[in-house]
Backbone bond lengths (Angstrom), bond angles and torsions (degrees), N, CA, C in turn:
res aa  C-N    CA-C-N  psi(-1)  N-CA   C-N-CA  omega(-1)  CA-C   N-CA-C  phi
1 X - - - 1.448 - - 1.531 109.63 -
2 X 1.317 115.55 153.80 1.460 121.52 -178.88 1.526 110.04 -70.68
3 X 1.325 114.93 155.60 1.459 121.05 179.54 1.527 109.71 -70.06
4 X 1.338 117.44 142.36 1.451 120.37 179.28 1.519 109.90 -78.67
5 X 1.314 115.32 144.28 1.456 122.63 179.36 1.514 108.67 -97.26
6 X 1.332 115.61 150.28 1.452 118.94 177.23 1.526 111.44 -94.58
7 X 1.335 116.55 13.17 1.458 122.54 173.88 1.520 107.87 -128.67
8 X 1.337 117.39 145.97 1.468 119.21 176.96 1.529 111.63 -63.65
9 X 1.315 115.54 144.69 1.464 122.65 174.54 1.527 106.92 -87.43
10 X 1.319 117.12 129.49 1.474 121.75 175.22 1.517 107.58 -86.17
11 X 1.310 116.61 116.77 1.457 122.29 -177.27 1.526 109.85 -106.29
12 X 1.326 116.06 143.12 1.464 120.80 -179.07 1.528 112.61 -110.54
13 X 1.342 117.30 -26.74 1.467 119.93 -171.98 1.530 111.15 -136.19
14 X 1.308 114.18 165.56 1.460 120.25 174.06 1.517 111.76 -63.44
15 X 1.336 116.75 -33.41 1.464 120.08 177.85 1.525 110.63 -64.11
16 X 1.334 116.78 -40.69 1.471 119.94 177.58 1.524 110.53 -65.39
17 X 1.324 117.00 -38.65 1.461 121.24 176.41 1.520 110.28 -62.57
18 X 1.327 116.98 -47.64 1.465 121.18 179.33 1.524 111.27 -58.30
19 X 1.331 116.37 -42.34 1.469 120.69 -179.67 1.523 110.88 -65.72
20 X 1.340 117.90 -41.62 1.460 120.87 179.82 1.526 110.27 -63.37
21 X 1.331 116.52 -45.32 1.466 121.71 -179.63 1.537 110.36 -64.70
22 X 1.325 117.17 -37.35 1.469 121.05 179.98 1.525 112.09 -70.93
23 X 1.330 116.89 -31.07 1.469 121.38 -174.78 1.523 114.46 -86.91
24 X 1.340 118.13 -11.91 1.467 121.09 -175.01 1.528 110.06 -131.93
25 X 1.326 116.20 145.15 1.464 120.96 -179.22 1.523 112.18 -66.57
26 X 1.345 116.92 -46.48 1.462 121.87 -177.34 1.530 108.15 -126.65
27 X 1.342 115.32 125.30 1.459 120.88 -178.54 1.527 108.85 -133.72
28 X 1.331 115.24 129.30 1.458 121.94 172.70 1.524 106.76 -104.93
29 X 1.336 117.05 125.34 1.463 121.08 -179.50 1.523 109.20 -116.71
30 X 1.328 114.79 126.85 1.460 122.91 176.66 1.524 107.69 -96.93
31 X 1.338 116.70 110.18 1.458 121.40 173.70 1.525 106.81 -88.96
32 X 1.332 116.93 122.76 1.462 122.52 -173.81 1.526 109.59 -138.83
33 X 1.320 115.95 171.53 1.459 120.62 170.42 1.519 108.71 -133.55
34 X 1.322 115.29 151.93 1.464 120.25 175.96 1.517 108.58 -68.32
35 X 1.306 115.83 143.72 1.453 120.29 178.62 1.515 113.92 84.92
36 X 1.312 117.83 -1.47 1.473 122.11 178.37 1.529 107.95 -89.02
37 X 1.354 117.88 112.14 1.465 119.64 -177.43 1.536 113.45 -61.17
38 X 1.326 117.35 -38.25 1.467 119.70 179.65 1.529 109.75 -67.42
39 X 1.344 116.66 -38.87 1.473 120.60 177.64 1.525 110.27 -60.97
40 X 1.336 116.35 -42.67 1.458 120.30 179.67 1.522 111.16 -65.01
41 X 1.325 117.16 -37.41 1.463 119.63 -178.06 1.527 112.35 -75.71
42 X 1.324 118.07 -26.00 1.471 119.94 -179.77 1.535 111.47 -85.82
43 X 1.329 117.73 -18.03 1.465 120.62 -177.22 1.535 112.92 -54.50
44 X 1.346 120.27 -46.03 1.466 118.52 177.70 1.535 112.93 -63.73
45 X 1.334 117.39 -31.45 1.467 121.09 178.80 1.527 109.80 -65.67
46 X 1.326 116.13 -40.73 1.464 120.86 178.95 1.528 109.32 -65.20
47 X 1.324 116.80 -39.50 1.466 120.57 175.48 1.509 111.66 -61.29
48 X 1.332 116.75 -39.43 1.466 120.77 177.52 1.524 111.09 -63.35
49 X 1.325 117.01 -37.08 1.468 121.15 179.07 1.525 109.92 -62.83
50 X 1.335 116.97 -38.66 1.468 120.84 178.19 1.528 110.99 -60.86
51 X 1.325 116.26 -35.02 1.477 120.33 179.69 1.527 112.53 -84.39
52 X 1.341 117.19 -27.29 1.464 121.35 -172.90 1.523 113.93 -90.26
53 X 1.348 117.36 -16.86 1.465 120.27 -177.05 1.524 110.23 -130.62
54 X 1.320 114.54 171.55 1.463 120.21 176.55 1.526 111.99 -87.02
55 X 1.336 117.74 2.36 1.465 121.17 177.58 1.527 109.97 -73.02
56 X 1.308 115.66 146.91 1.457 121.83 171.47 1.522 106.69 -87.04
57 X 1.327 116.81 139.79 1.460 121.12 -176.59 1.522 109.58 -118.29
58 X 1.329 115.21 135.25 1.458 121.81 175.58 1.513 110.00 -126.99
59 X 1.330 115.29 154.64 1.460 121.69 177.14 1.520 107.80 -127.97
60 X 1.344 116.35 132.63 1.456 120.64 -175.30 1.519 110.23 -142.61
61 X 1.330 115.96 129.60 1.452 121.86 173.77 1.525 107.26 -91.76
62 X 1.337 118.50 107.26 1.466 119.51 -175.18 1.523 112.98 -69.38
63 X 1.327 118.62 -9.49 1.458 120.53 177.37 1.523 111.31 -66.06
64 X 1.334 117.05 -19.81 1.456 120.02 179.00 1.529 111.41 -78.96
65 X 1.326 116.47 -17.71 1.468 121.21 179.70 1.532 106.99 -150.85
66 X 1.324 115.19 86.97 1.463 120.99 -170.94 1.525 114.22 -62.32
67 X 1.320 118.91 -21.29 1.465 120.88 177.11 1.527 110.96 -59.27
68 X 1.330 116.86 -28.43 1.468 120.77 -179.22 1.527 111.55 -66.76
69 X 1.335 116.62 -30.72 1.468 120.70 178.87 1.528 109.70 -59.26
70 X 1.323 115.48 -46.39 1.463 119.77 179.16 1.525 111.75 -73.49
71 X 1.329 116.24 -44.42 1.467 120.38 -177.20 1.525 112.21 -57.19
72 X 1.347 116.49 -40.81 1.458 120.39 -177.26 1.529 112.76 -105.91
73 X 1.336 117.61 11.50 1.460 123.24 176.24 1.532 111.23 52.13
74 X 1.334 115.34 51.35 1.464 121.08 178.69 1.520 107.29 -82.29
75 X 1.330 116.95 109.83 1.459 121.26 -176.84 1.517 112.44 -102.40
76 X 1.311 116.84 -9.14 1.450 122.28 178.08 1.512 108.83 -170.67
77 X 1.320 115.37 164.11 1.462 120.24 178.24 1.524 108.78 -123.94
78 X 1.300 116.99 149.30 1.461 126.93 -2.95 1.528 111.76 -75.89
79 X 1.307 115.10 144.40 1.464 122.66 171.30 1.517 107.29 -123.15
80 X 1.325 116.50 127.75 1.456 122.23 177.29 1.517 108.47 -105.28
81 X 1.333 116.30 123.49 1.460 121.06 175.18 1.515 108.53 -111.62
82 X 1.310 115.49 133.92 1.455 122.28 178.74 1.524 108.32 -108.10
83 X 1.325 115.60 123.13 1.462 121.86 178.87 1.522 109.25 -109.89
84 X 1.317 116.23 138.81 1.463 120.93 170.99 1.519 107.43 -134.22
85 X 1.309 115.42 128.09 1.464 122.05 -178.00 1.530 111.60 51.45
86 X 1.339 116.11 39.98 1.453 121.72 175.90 1.514 116.23 82.36
87 X 1.321 117.97 -3.87 1.465 122.17 -178.08 1.529 109.97 -113.01
88 X 1.327 116.39 149.20 1.465 119.77 176.68 1.526 108.92 -69.86
89 X 1.332 115.38 123.39 1.460 121.69 -177.92 1.527 111.76 -107.27
90 X 1.333 116.85 -12.47 1.453 119.89 -179.88 1.509 111.20 -174.97
91 X 1.337 114.70 158.92 1.469 122.02 -179.92 1.523 107.50 -138.85
92 X 1.324 116.13 134.79 1.459 121.97 176.01 1.527 106.37 -129.39
93 X 1.321 116.33 114.59 1.466 120.71 -177.80 1.524 109.61 -139.06
94 X 1.329 115.10 48.51 1.464 119.74 -174.48 1.521 113.10 -109.15
95 X 1.339 117.00 23.48 1.459 119.59 -179.76 1.514 110.88 85.70
96 X 1.329 116.01 -149.24 1.457 120.06 -176.60 1.524 111.48 -67.27
97 X 1.311 115.50 134.89 1.463 122.79 174.66 1.519 107.36 -134.20
98 X 1.317 117.09 145.13 1.456 121.39 177.18 1.518 111.43 -81.08
99 X 1.315 115.00 169.15 1.464 120.93 -177.86 1.520 111.48 -54.56
100 X 1.319 117.88 -49.61 1.471 120.97 -174.92 1.526 111.17 -61.35
101 X 1.319 117.03 -39.97 1.460 120.90 179.42 1.531 111.12 -63.66
102 X 1.332 116.83 -41.78 1.466 120.33 -179.84 1.527 110.42 -71.10
103 X 1.332 117.46 -39.11 1.469 120.62 177.23 1.525 109.77 -60.69
104 X 1.332 117.40 -44.01 1.470 120.67 178.10 1.520 110.83 -62.18
105 X 1.322 117.30 -43.04 1.466 121.70 177.67 1.534 110.35 -56.62
106 X 1.324 116.45 -45.88 1.468 121.19 -178.32 1.521 110.92 -66.76
107 X 1.331 117.45 -48.88 1.467 120.05 -174.55 1.528 112.56 -73.68
108 X 1.323 118.17 -28.13 1.462 120.59 178.97 1.527 113.14 -80.61
109 X 1.334 117.36 -21.67 1.463 120.94 -175.01 1.528 113.62 -111.01
110 X 1.337 116.51 9.36 1.458 119.73 -179.14 1.525 109.61 -155.34
111 X 1.314 114.39 -179.66 1.474 119.88 177.04 1.524 112.14 -87.56
112 X 1.346 117.97 3.10 1.468 120.55 177.78 1.522 109.65 -62.57
113 X 1.310 114.96 146.53 1.471 120.50 -179.30 1.517 109.59 -121.65
114 X 1.322 114.10 160.09 1.472 119.54 173.35 1.521 108.67 -70.65
115 X 1.302 115.67 145.52 1.474 121.34 176.53 1.510 109.06 -81.83
């Protein structure tokens, strides 16, 4: 598997998302939209998760590829999806969450560990 990055990967397409999920054991993806104040406020927390855990983190604006909204049942933003071994292992769609809450979500629902 590819080495995990301590910075979120900016994804543009579903193909890039598929490749990231295929290349890493545990991936947390932040689905966001531009102009969403809660999305903007959670972005640094997601970056902290990339540094605090062994999970790979990606960020994707589903407005660039609307099929992803249906495929992943995105009903609001921000929505965090946790993938392990290519399968969805968890979903967090409760609005703003702090770093510690997201780190716990990742480590409790996957094999990712704290750094």
